[in-house]
C-alpha positions, 0 to 999 in steps of 0.5 A, spaced: 725 273 536 727 280 540 734 278 538 733 278 531 729 284 530 734 287 534 740 285 529 735 287 523 735 294 527 742 295 527 744 292 521 738 298 518 743 303 522 749 301 519 747 301 512 745 308 513 751 310 517 757 307 513 753 304 507 749 310 504 751 312 496 757 318 496 753 326 495 754 326 487 760 331 485 760 336 480 762 334 473 769 336 471 769 342 467 770 341 459 777 343 456 776 351 453 775 350 446 780 355 441 774 354 436 768 355 439 770 359 445 777 363 445 776 364 436 770 368 437 772 372 443 779 375 438 774 375 432 770 381 435 775 384 439 782 383 435 781 381 428 780 388 426 786 391 427 791 384 427 789 381 421 793 379 414 790 385 411 792 390 416 797 388 421 798 392 427 804 391 431 806 386 427 801 381 430 796 377 426 791 373 431 787 370 426 789 363 427 792 358 432 798 358 428 799 365 428 798 366 435 803 362 437 808 364 432 809 371 436 814 371 441 810 370 448 804 372 446 802 366 448 805 361 453 802 354 453 801 353 461 803 359 463 797 364 463 802 370 468 807 369 462 803 371 457 803 377 453 796 376 450 793 376 458 797 382 460 795 386 455 787 385 456 787 385 464 786 392 467 791 394 472 788 397 478 784 403 476 789 402 470 785 400 463 787 394 459 792 396 454 788 393 448 783 393 445 786 399 443 780 403 440 774 398 442 771 395 449 775 392 454 774 384 454 769 382 460 772 379 466 769 373 464 773 373 457 779 374 460 778 368 465 776 364 460 783 366 455 787 365 461 784 358 463 785 356 455 792 358 456 793 354 463 790 348 459 796 348 454 792 352 449 791 346 444 788 347 438 781 344 436 780 348 429 776 344 423 781 343 418 776 345 413 776 352 417 784 353 419 785 357 412 786 364 412 787 368 406 792 374 404 794 378 399 800 373 398 795 367 399 789 369 395 783 365 394 783 360 389 776 358 385 774 352 382 767 353 381 763 360 379 761 363 385 755 368 386 754 375 385 751 378 390 752 385 389 755 390 383 758 397 384 761 402 379 766 407 382 764 414 381 769 416 376 766 410 372 773 407 371 772 401 376 767 395 377 767 392 384 765 385 384 764 381 391 767 374 391 769 369 398 773 373 403 774 379 398 772 384 393 775 384 386 776 391 382 775 390 374 776 395 370 769 397 368 769 394 361 771 388 365 778 387 361 782 387 367 783 385 373 786 391 377 786 389 384 783 383 390 781 386 397 782 380 400 779 380 408 776 376 413 768 375 411 767 369 408 761 372 404 761 379 402 754 381 401 754 388 399 758 393 397 759 401 395 763 406 393 764 412 397 761 419 394 768 422 393 770 414 390 776 414 395 773 408 399 770 402 399 765 399 403 763 392 404 759 388 408 757 381 409 761 376 414 761 368 416 754 366 417 751 364 423 758 366 426 760 374 426 757 380 421 763 384 419 764 391 416 770 393 412 772 400 409 778 400 404 782 405 402 782 406 394 789 410 394 793 404 396 788 398 396 789 398 404 783 396 408 783 402 413 779 398 418 774 392 420 769 392 425 766 386 427 758 387 428 752 381 430 753 374 429 751 373 422 752 377 415 750 384 414 747 386 408 745 393 404 751 398 405 750 404 403 753 412 405 751 419 407 752 423 401 758 427 405 761 420 406 761 421 413 757 415 415 755 408 413 749 404 414 747 397 413 742 392 415 743 386 420 740 380 421 737 380 428 732 385 425 737 392 427 739 397 423 747 401 425 750 406 422 757 407 423 763 413 423 766 412 417 773 415 419 773 411 426 768 405 425 764 408 431 757 406 432 753 412 431 745 409 430 742 404 432 735 402 430 730 396 432 724 398 429 724 392 424 722 385 426 726 381 421 732 381 417 734 388 414 736 387 407 737 395 405 739 402 407 739 409 404 740 416 407 735 421 405 738 427 400 741 431 406 742 425 410 738 428 416 733 421 415 735 414 414 731 409 410 731 402 411 727 396 408 727 388 411 724 382 410 718 384 415 715 387 409 716 394 411 720 401 409 721 404 415 724 412 416 729 414 422 731 421 424 739 420 424 740 425 429 736 422 435 736 415 432 728 416 432 724 411 428 719 415 425 714 412 420 713 406 416 713 409 408 709 403 406 702 401 408 701 397 414 696 394 411 695 387 412 697 384 405 699 390 401 705 387 400 706 380 398 712 379 401 718 381 404 722 387 401 730 386 398 732 393 395 732 400 395 735 406 392 734 413 393 732 418 386 739 421 385 736 428 387 729 428 391 726 424 396 723 419 392 725 411 393 725 405 389 723 399 392 721 392 390 722 384 393 718 378 393 712 380 390 716 382 384 713 389 383 718 395 384 714 402 387 716 409 387 715 412 394 716 419 397 719 419 403 715 424 407 708 424 409 704 430 407 698 428 411 695 424 417 696 416 416 690 413 416 689 405 417 689 402 410 691 407 406 697 407 402 699 415 401 706 415 400 705 410 393 706 414 387 708 408 382 708 401 381 711 399 375 710 392 371 711 386 375 717 381 374 717 373 374 720 371 382 723 376 387 726 382 385 733 383 389 736 389 385 732 396 384 736 402 382 736 409 378 740 412 373 744 418 374 739 423 373 733 419 376 730 418 369 731 411 368 730 405 373 734 398 372 730 392 376 733 384 377 730 378 379 730 371 380 725 365 379 726 358 378 727 358 370 732 363 371 733 370 371 730 378 368 732 384 367 728 390 366 729 397 365 723 402 366 721 410 364 721 413 371 716 419 369 711 414 364 712 408 368 713 404 361 717 398 360 723 399 356 726 393 355 727 386 358 732 381 358 732 374 361 738 370 363 740 364 364 740 364 371 738 368 377 739 374 378 741 379 384 745 384 382 743 390 377 747 397 377 747 402 371 755 405 369 758 408 364 755 414 363 748 411 364 750 408 357 751 400 360 748 397 366 752 391 369 748 385 372 750 378 375 747 372 380 747 365 380 752 363 375 758 368 376 758 372 370 757 379 370 754 382 363 755 388 361 748 391 357 747 397 352 743 401 357 738 403 351 736 396 348 739 391 353 743 387 348 749 384 352 755 387 350 761 383 353 761 378 359 766 375 364 767 371 369 767 374 376 772 370 379 780 370 377 780 363 376 777 363 370 779 370 368 784 369 362 779 364 358 773 367 359 774 374 359 771 376 351 774 382 348 769 388 347 764 388 341 762 394 341 763 401 342 758 403 347 762 401 353 764 408 356 769 408 361 771 415 363 
């Protein structure tokens, strides 16, 4: 019995010493993904200057193939011999050579790029995302695209229409496609000409991945600069009256303003609680007005970036849904807004008495409601009329109202939802577009359709109709 017990105890000891399971070890690190880890770093810090629309240093960094095509930029398996690693790495107290006009890459990002190269610099980009468009290889459309924004140039000679990866510049009467401004953003959500007509701002991005603001020079149709902002699309571009600043809204509930020459951010505001979809400056550019899906219109002091006031009522239920459109009177600080509840409203910009919870003191006038949601609202050049456009399940509605009386002057129905509308041709024409990809030019006095054309170039030769009325004025 004693021997048996002794043998049992010895067996237990041996089991505990030599038979125990080995301690768990860390799982080997997964290979670095070019598509999911390296490409976003390059998008945020490098693509603004190294893309087909802006090739600085003869380098394009928008695809894996382009990276490996550049001599010594990437040497697979040898990060120390790869120029990309060298130019983004600080050397002692000397700042890294690149990015030239942006923040240096973080140490973690530099190490990630080095590790990717050391692992062989492989490409895992999905086949459907490998395409990078350029002037020599533009997008080819096989179906109509949704028109999200429309803008006439200040001299009324051009009409800008966004597409996929590009902005198309048409003659104002829709007869000729003048230029295609092809950038990186998958979707362009909002476009705006500078006050002097020399530049065009386009904001949008690749939804859920990256926001981008582009500024194009219209003298040569070249990209002046591109800036990556946030990780989702941007909305509601507007210029300050002097052309020195560009404002836009973001899906992270922030508002940004950049310098129109350098692209440097000069204002950041986070007072909203949902997507910011529209922006406009005051007449003297001292303040910025923004509208959001959070059902508010907010006022910000530009110089200090300070939130000043909720221009709209803060009473629960006063606004039935988010705000999607805002425009300022051409000569006065009065604001036209509309959104989910379909009712265009006119507000004064600055409060003249103490706020009382429940009041809507700044409201000047409410216009007749449209069916569905209003996505576009604009003044004409003297502020005497407004045009608003909406979308619902049955189609779209375009309406012009008299500002002084508040009366509806005319209403036109569209076969599909409308998302863009604006005055042009010396206020004698209204351009409208939406879900069906067709730009319709209306007589601003009667609403009659003068002409219509497919905005996307795949159908340009077959669907552009001859102008049928002398009402289209191009100056």
